[in-house]
Structures are given as structure tokens and as C-alpha cells.
N, C-alpha and C positions, 0 to 999 in steps of 0.2 A: 634632257632638256638643255637649252642653250645656257651656258654659264653666265651668271650675272643678271639673268632676267627674272630671278625669283622675286616674288612679291611677298613681303612679310607683314602679317597683321601687327598692330601695336603690341599685342601680348607676346608674339613671337620675337619682336625686336627687343622687348624687355628681357626675354629669355636669353637672347644673344648677348646683350650687355652684361647679364649676370654670369654667363658661363664662358665668356671669351678669354678669361685669364688676364684681363686688363682692368685695373681699378676704375670705378666710376669717375673719380676725380681726374684721372689721367685721360679718360675718354672725353670728358667735358673740356679739358684743356686742349686736346687735339681738335675737337669739333669747333671750338671757338676760334682757334688759329686758322682752321680751314675756311671758315666763314669770312674772317677778316681778310685773308689773302685773296679770296674770290672777289670780295668787294673792291679791294685795291686794284685788282686786275681790270675791273670794269668801270670804275668811277674815279674821278679826281677827288682830292680832299675837299670836303664840304661840311657844313653844319649837319651833324648827324645826331639823331635822337634814337636811343635804344630803349624800347619798351620791354621791361623785364617782368615776368611773372614769378610766382612763388616756387616753381619746381625746377627740375634739371634744365628745362629750356631757358628759364630765367638765368640760371648759372652759366649756360652757354653764352647768353647775351652779355653778361658781365665780362666774360673773357674776351669777347669780341671788342667791347668798349675799351678794355685795358690795352689790347694790342693796337687798336686804331689810335688811341691817345699817344701811345709810345712812338708811333710813326708820324705824329704831328697833326693828326686830325682834330678838329674841334668837335668833341663828343660829349654828350650828356646822357645820363641814365635818368629817365623821368617818365611820368605819365602825362606830361604836358608837351604836346607836339610843337606848340609855339611856332617859331619861324624855321622849322627844320627844312633842310634841303634833301634829306635822305632819312628814311625811317627803317629801323631794323625791328622786326616783329619777333620778340622773344617772350611772348606772353604765356601761351598755353600750347602744349604738345598734342600729339595725335591721339592720346588717350583721354582727352577732356571728357568729363562725365556730367557736365552741366551746360546750360545754354550760354552762348557767348552774346553779350549785349549788343543790340543793333546800334545804339547810339555811339558806342566806341568804334564799331566797324565803319560807321558813317564819318566819324571824325578823322579816322585814318585815311579813308578814301577821299575826303574833302580837302585834305592837305595838298593834293595835286603834285606830289613828289614821288620818286621811286620808292617802292616798298619791297624790302627783302625779308622773307620769312625763313625762320630756322625750323627744320623738320617738316612742318606743314603750316599753312596759314592758320593762325589762331581761330578757333571755332570750327575748323573742318574736322570731321570724323575721319580718322586715318583708315578705318575699315570700310566704311560705306561710300565715302566720297561725297557725302551730304553734310551741309553745315548743321551744327547743333545750335539752333537759334539763328544767329548771323555768323558771318565769317569775314575775316580780313581777305581782301583781294590783293594778291602779291604780283609783282612784276617778275620776281625771281624767288624760287624756293630752293634752299640748300639743305639736302638731307644726307644721311650717312649710311654707308655699307650697302643697303638695298632700298629700293622704293617700297612703298606701301600701296595697298589697293586704292586708297584715297587719292594718290597722286595721278592715277590713270583713269579711274571711273569719273564720269561726269556727274555733277558739275565741278567736282574737285579738280580735274585736270585744268579747267579754265581758271579756277580761283588760284591755282598754284603759279600760273604763268609758266615761265621756263623752269624746268626742274633739273638741278645738277646734283649728282650723287658723288660724294667725296669718300675716298678711302682714308680711314683714320686708324688703320693698322689692325683691324679685326680680321683674323684669319678665316678664309672661306670654309675651312674644315669644321667650324662651329656649326655649320648647317647640317652636318652629318647626324646631329643629334636632335634635329627639329623635323617634324613631319611637314614637309613642304608640299602643298597641293595646288599652289597658284603661281602663275608666271605671266609676265608680259609677253604677248605673242611676238614671235620673231621669225625670221626667214628659216625655212626648213629645206633640206635637200629634196628635190623632186626625183621621181624614178628615172634611172639611167637607161639609155639604149644599150643593147648588148649586140655583139657582132653576129651571133647566130639567132637573133630574134626574128619574129614574124608578127603580123598584125594581130593574130589571136592571142599571142603571148602578151601583148599590150592591152588586152581586154576588149570586150564588146559592150558598149553602153547603149541602153535603150531609153529614149526620152518619150514620154507619153504626150500626145498632142491634144489640144483643145479642138473645138469645132472650126468650120471653114472660115469664120470671121474672127477667130482667136488663135491663129497659128503662129504669130510673131514671137510670143514668149518661148514656146517650145523650140522654135528655130534658133533663137539666141542661145538657149541652153545646149542644144545639140552642137551648134558651131563652137561653143566654148569647150565642150567635152572633147571634140575632135582637135581643137587648137592646142589644148593642154597635153595631148599625147595619147588619148585612147586610140587603140588600133582600128577599131570600127565603131561607128555610131549609127544607130537606126532610130528613126522616128516612127512610132506606131500610132495609128489613128484611123478614122473613117475615110472612105474613099474621097469624099468631097474635100476634106481637109488635106489629104495627101496630094490632090491635084494642085492645090495652092502651093504647098511645099515644093512640089516638083518644078515649079517655075522659078524657084529661088535657089535651090540646092543642087550640088553636083556630087561631092564626095560623101555626103550623108545619105544613107540608104533609107528607103521607105517601105513600110509593110502595113497591110490593112489589118486592123483589129477592130472590127465592128462591134463585137460583144466581149463581155468578160471571159467567156469560154475561149474566144479567139486569143485573148491575151494569155490565158493559162496555157494553151497549146504552144504559143510562141515562147513562153518562159520555160517550157520543157527542154529547150535547147540550153544546156548549162554553160555554153560558151558565152551566153549573155550573163555577165556577172555583176553588172551594176545597172540600176534602174532609177530614173528620176520621174516622179509624177507630181504635178502641182502647177507649174507655170501655165496659167490660163487653161487649165484642164476642165474647168467648169465646176460649179458647186452643186452638190446634190447626191442622191443615193447611188447613182451610177459610178461616180468617182469613188465613193466609199467602198463599193464592191470591188472596184479595180485596185484600190489600196490594199484591201484584204488579200486579193489574189497575188499581188506583187510581194507582199510581206510573207506569204506562205510559200513563195518560190525558193527562198533561201538565198537569193541574190542580195548583194549590198544595195541599200535603198536610200534615196534622198527624197524626203517629204517636204514639199514647198507649197506655199501659197494656198491654192484651192484645195489641195489634198488635206492640209491641216484644217481649214475651215469646214470642209465637208464632214470631217469626223468630230466636229466640236460638240455635237449633241450626244456622242457616245464615246467619250474619251477613254473610259475604262476598258471598253472593248478594243480600241486601238492599241492601248498599252499592252493588253494581253497578246495581241497579234505580234507585237514587237518582241515581247519577252518569250514567246514560244520557241524562238530560235535565237538563243542568247549569244552565240558566238559569231553571229553575222552583224556587220555594221549597219546601223540605221541612223541617219542624220536628219534632224528636223531643223528648218531654217526660218522660224517665225520672226516677223517684226513685232513691235509691241502690241499692235492691234490684234494680229493673229494669235499671239501668245495669250492674250487675255481671253480669247474665245475657248481655249482648250486647257489652260492651266489656271491655277489660283493666282490672280493678279493682286496679291496683298501689297501693302505699302513697304514691304521689305526692300532692301537694296537690290539693284539689278543683278549683282553677283549672286546673292542669296536666292533670288527667284529662279535664275537659270540653273543653279546647282540643284535646287529642290526639284525642278521640272525634269532634269536629266535622271535623277534618282527615281522619281516616280514613274517615268515613262519607260526607262530602260534604253532610251535613245541618247545619242549625242545631240545636245541642244545648242544651236547657234542663235542666241538672242541678239538680233541685228540692231545696228544704230551706229552713231559716231564712236561709241565705246563698246563695240560688239564683244559679247562674252561667249566663249565656246566652253561648254561644260560637259564632262563625262559622267556617266552614272556612278563611277567609283569615287567621285569627289574631286577629281582633278579639274582644273579650269585654267583658261588663259583669257586675258583681256587684250583686245587689239587696239593699237593706238595710231596706226599709220594711215587711216582712211581720211581723205580730204572731203570737205563738204560737197564738192562737185560730184561725188558718187550718188548723191540724192537725185537720181534721174530715172525716168521710166525704163525698165528693162535691166537695170544693173543687177538687181537681185536674181533675175533669170540667168544672167551670165555667171554669177556666183554659184548658183545651183548646178549649172553645167560643169563648171570647173571642178567642183567637189566630185561630181559623178565621174568625170574623166579620170581623176586621180584614184578613185575607188576602183575603177575598171582596171587600172594598172597595178592594183594589188596593195596600195597604201592602206594602212589601218584607218579605221573610221575617224578617230580623234586626230591623227596626224594629217589625214586628207583635209579634214575640216579646218584645222589650224593653218595648214599650208595655203589652202585656197583663199581663206579670209585675208591672210597677210599679202598674198600675191595680188588679190583683187585691189587692195589699197595701193600697193606699189605700182601696179599698172596705171591706176588713176593718177598717181603723182607724176607720171611721165608727160602729162598734159600741162604741167607747170602752172596749174591754177586756172587754166582756161576751161570753159564749158565744153562738154563733149556729150555724145549720144552713146547709148549702149552698143550700137553697131560699131562705132569708132573704138570703143573700149576693147572689143574683140581683136582689133588689129594690133594691139600692143601686147597681147598675151604671148609670152615667149614660147 
């Protein structure tokens, strides 16, 4: 995993503090100095109120106040915001176990001045990313050593504002003694071309088509799979759907699969090593039968959209089909609505729900959204943070499904392909510099 992208729970961060070989008092001194220096880098001297709580975060705040005062800033430690021109939130840390009062959050927000939070905004649960009661809304959050899940999960990411991680001398080797299972998603290396390669060596992806009036989604997925590097891509479907595809596609091949038996015969060709079913495939028993046939083929599989919904009435059977071939990758790509149809949509955090779903199903689960979670059945997970809001456009999920399929076809592991595709999907969208784009335009930016 990428160094420095580890996400530590509040309990794990406490373990780091206790085992890093540096006294708590020295860590607090270093943390307070780091916060003070960051503030001075960003702001001119001004009336500053430091709101200090009873724990170590309050002690951090007192150190910040001491340094700022020594540098000539007008600073007070108080619970009275008064005429503050800058507020430093040092009230409660990421392990808060009671509700934060709404009236205090409102007073801080109502001051209309910059708010800098130490560790996490007070009231924010550092594990789930949700407020306990209310939460301070910060312009800047300064934390130490590594981020926590609450910094990157929504709404925590928004409540934190900009997040800066400071090095306060804790050695990275302390992580060797902690069971890290969660990371912020980051760029991964994509499969390399080799001098003696050929198209079959780069894999053959099959995308299952919907009916003649629902061909666009599978065409987006197929084009994405080809663009990201699959050696061959075929769309399978009924003849009337393929006639529509034929008027749009050139490099993508077409093959008729009128029945599930046709699909089974097609998948007997083991050069087809990655299959995507779901983008506008149609909802109903026929899609369920096709999902079963695909999962029994042994190929790597992406289950998207209609494939997930079609199996919602018999999720236990779906999970058994997935688990019957445990060493092959299966990636499920639900948004929240599709997730609720097939998994328990309890009020637990998004991270907890995705991890529980992956363990239950035996599939890698990509629970999509602005804070997409990619969860592996073995408990590993990544949280994606680079997706701009412009990705919320029709067809972008189909492009993602195709990207994952194309990477699976090239031999990437399921978790790695899912993580790489999700990050690249966001990175491609960022190339539009905030402007609106269509899914077809998104395809053009895939490297």
C-alpha cells in the first residue's frame, strides 16, 4: 500500500501515542508548536480565541496559545468567543463519547471568522465521519502523523475543511505493530505493456448488453474497458441490440447471445477472462440466470446496476455463487440505492456497511458516492477522496464498471483493479477543471 495513506482509528492513534517511544507531554508540545506555526504561515496576527477542552486536545490548545502569545499575537484562552478574529478549536478530540452541544457549534459558526480545529472538529467522530450530536465546522483541520477515517468520510470531510497532516517525530515503524486495514485510496501502477505481448495477453473482456433501446450503458463500459488497456473487448447480446451497437462501434467486437445457454457456450472460451454484467442489462429473472452462468464460468466478474438489483430477492443464492469459486475476483459496484436492495442498510457508518457487505458476499464491494469505499472480504478497505461532484452524471458508473473490467482482463487482482479504477475515474474527471462533462467525454480522458 502507498506509504503515508494509512487511516488510523482513534483507538489505533492512541496506541501509536502510547508505543512510539515519545512521552505524551513531548508529543503535546510538538503538536502545539506545529499548529501554531501552521497558523502563522496562513494568517497575520489577530485577536485569537483558543477554546480548550479538558483532555489532551485542550493541552494542545494551551501550547498553541503560549507560542502565539510569545510571537506577539493577542491570544486568550476562553469559552467566550467575544470579538475573536480567529478561533482555535481545541475542545474535544476524535474519541469523543458524548454528544457535542448544538448551541456551542452554532456560536462558533455564527462568529463568522476562520476556525482551525486540532485533530478533528469537536463533535466529529473520528471513526465514522459523523457528528456526535453537533459538530464544529472548520476551515482548516490540523492533525498529526496520519489521517483518521473521519477526515475522509462524509460529512466529516466537509466539516474538516482543508486537512493538513503534520509530522511530529513519530517514527513510521510504529505502524509495524498495528493491524492496519484501512487506507486513503491513491494512485496505483497500471499493467505495463511488454515487448513480446499480444492482444490475448492483455485479456479479453466481455460486456453484456441490454435490449435494443438500452445499449448505451454497455457501450460505455465496453469502450472504457478497451481504452484502459484490455486486449480485446466483446459485447454480447441479442441480434437487435447488436445491430444498434454495430452502428457505433469499430474496435469492440460483437457476438450474439440470445439465451443463457449461448452465454455459457461463449464463456467456454477461457480466453474471455473478465466479464461485466449490469449496465442497462435489464432487471428480472433472465439477468439473474445470466449472472449465475457468468459466476459459474470462473472468469473475473463485475456485477453492476441491473445485475445487483435483479438478484436482490435472492441475495443468499448470489453470495453462494460468488463463494463457490473463492480464488476468482468478483467486484460489485452498488450506489446507495442498489446497496440497500441487496445488503442490510443499517444506520452504521458507510465504511462499516461496505466492509460487512464484502465479508458477507465474498465480493469486493465498491459502495459508490463522493466518498466511495472499496472493501475486500478479508477486512481491508480504502476510501476514495479525489472524485469531483461533476462525476454525478448519467453513464459515469458504466464507465467505471468498464474500467474495472478492463483492468481485471489484464490480470490485476480484484481489490487492486477496483482501487485503481476508482482513483483513475476521479482523476480523469478532474481533468475537466470543474466544468460539466458527459460520460462519452469522460472516455476521451482515460489514459
